[in-house]
N, C-alpha and C positions, 0 to 999 in steps of 0.2 A: 449557535445551537446546532449540534450534530443531528443528522437524520434520525439516529436512534440515540438513546440516553446512555448506553454502555453502563448498565447497572451491574450488580454482582453476577446475575445469570448470564448476561451477554459476555462479560469479561471472562467468566469461567469457561464458557463454550469456546471463545476465541483462543484462550490459552491452551485448551485441550486439542484443538484441531487446525489452527491456522499457522502453525509453525512448520515451514517447509523443511524437509530433510536436506542435509548437506549435498547429497547426490542430485538433488533437484535444483540446485542453485548455481551450477557452473556457468550458465549463460548470464546470470545477473552479476556474478563476480567479474566476468570479462567485460560486460557492458559498463558497469560502474567504474572499473579500473581504467577504461579508456578515457573517461571524462574527468575523473578526480585525480588520477596519478598520485596515489598515496605516497607520502614521504614523511620522515621524522619531523615533528613540529606542526604538521598540518592538522586542522580541526574540522571535523564534519559534524553537522547537527542532524540527528534523526528526529524529525519534527512530527509529532503525533505517533510516537514509537509504539503505542499499544503496550503489549507485554514484553517488548524488547528483543524479539527474535532477530531483527535486522541489526540492531546494535551489537548483539552477540556475534553475529556472522562477521560484521565489519572488524570487530576487535580480534576475532580469530584469524581472518584473512590477512589483516594488516596491523600487527601489534604496535607498530610505531605511530599509527594514526590515533589521534585523540578524538574519541567519539562522545559527543554530548547528547544525552537522551532526554527528550521533553515530551510530556503527555498530559493533556488536560483532564482526563477521566481518572478519578481517584481509584475506582475499582480496577482499572487496568494497571495503574502504578503499583497497587498492592500485590498483584500477581506477576510482576515483572521477573524475568529470568536473569536480569542483570541489575546492577546498582552502581551509582544512584540514578534514579529517574526524577527529573525535576518537574514540578508543575509549571504549566505555561500553555500558550496557545499560539496559533499562527499570527495573530495580530498583537501578541504580547509575549515576545520571546525573551527568556532570561539570559541574554548575552549582550556583550558590549558592542558598540558601534564598530563595524569593519573588523570583527574579530574571528570570522569563520571563513574557511576555504571551500566549503560546499554545504548545501542543504539538501537533505533527502526526505521526500514525502512518499510513503508507500500506501496506496489505497486510502488516501486521506482527503484529496481535494473536494470530493463530493460532500464532505462534512464541514467544509469551511463556508460560513454564511456570506462573507464579504471577501472575495478573492482579491479585489483591488487593495483593500486594507492589508491583507496578508502579503501581497506583493511589496507594498511599501515597507512593511516591517522586515521582510526578508532582505530587501535591498539595504536596509539600515545595518543589519548584522553581518552581511557578506562583504568580503574584500572586493575591490573593483575587479571585474572580469571573472569572478568566481561563479561556478555553476549552481543552478537549482535543478535537481534531478527528481522528476515526478513519475513514479510507477503507478499505473492506474489502468482500470478498465474504463475507457472513455465512452461517452454517448456515441451510439452508432457504430461501435467497434466490438461487437460481441461474438462474431462468427467463430473465432478460434478459442473460445472458452466453453468447456464442456457443461458447466453449470447451466448455461442458458439453453443448451440443447435439451437437457432434462427438465428444465423449468422455463419453458418459453414465455410464460406469463411475466417472468421477471425482466424480460427485455424492455418492457414498458417502464420499469423502474430505472433501469440503466439509461434509458433515453432521457430521463430527467437529470442525469448527472451532467457535469460540465463536459463540453466537447473539447477536442484539442484546440480548435479555433477559438473557443470561448476562453480557455485558459491562456492562450497566447495573447488574446486581446486584453485580458485583465492585467497580465504581467507587463504588457507593453506600456501601460500607464505609469509604471515605475521604472521604465527605461530598459526592460529586458527584451531581448530578441531571441528567436529560436536558433539553437545551435544544432539540434538533431531531434528526430522523432523516429525511433526504431522499435520494431517488434522484438520481444525477447521471449524465448520459449523456456518453460520450466516443467519439471515433473511434479505435478500436484498430488499424485497418488501412484503407488506402484501397480495398482490394478483398479478396474471399475468396482470390483467387490470391496476393496479397501475404501474406495471413495464412498460407497454406500454405507459401509459399516461405521465410518467415522463422521458422517454428515451430522452437523448440528445446526438446526435452523437459526438459533440465536447467534451463531458465529458469522452469518452472512446478511448484510443489510438488505440486499434485494429480496431474499427469502422472507425476511421479517415483514416486508412491505407488500407482499402479495396476499391473497385471500387464503384461508385455511383449505378451501377446496382446491385451489390451484396448487398449493403446496403438496397436498395429499396426492394429486394427480402426478406431480413431478416425482415424488418418492416412488410411486408405482412404476414410472418410466425408468428411473434409476435402478430399481430392484430388478426389473426385467433385463436391463442392459447388463447388470452384474452377472446374470445367469449365462450369458453368451459372450461377453466381452473378454478380450485377452490383451495382455500388454499393458504398459503404463498409461496413465492419463496425463497427456502432455497438453498444457494450455499455453497460450501466447497472450501476454499483456504488453502494453506499450511503455516505453521509456521516453518521456519528453524532457529534453534538456534545454534550459534557458540560461542565457548569460546577459 
């Protein structure tokens, strides 16, 4: 069971506001490319793909790479910007044994109720030695993400997410070890004003799980920051790579 249900309203907000622009993704393209090394015939699974923005990016960057998109929420699949998107979950992946060269999970691990079961299933579908790439805001690692500056009450929600050590321990039960854990910067918005104008509470799990009062206070902080802020909003998330 995910932390939120991803109904029609959530999926619509996600589709409207959570797709990063191409100019904000250069760091992620370089980071993923270092660990996946795309080549003709290789297959990558975008697990929990949401509305498909990462699948679209991978297919654009590396046309020879076969990208399989899987998403458990019907509302997300219905709004996908790519096709096909298959139903499935981290513990029930619609792929054959040892058929994949990489698995990508972007801001997904906190929605997985049993990480050890997910690790076993991911191990089943991956070829030996192939990587799992986990993009996430992990517990205790919020300092470089602007959302938590504007909404400090949401840090308590993030601290309930899996930590890097917790994910490593869960995946170790299926034989995975850590290959890398690196911070990756991204341009989340071209300005603070754009961030304020495009914010949708339903698109962000931490904002859904704070009180209405805390959310209103955060909106006020963000609105004030938009009056004086200049330059792009650059956030840093982590890329955890397991093999």
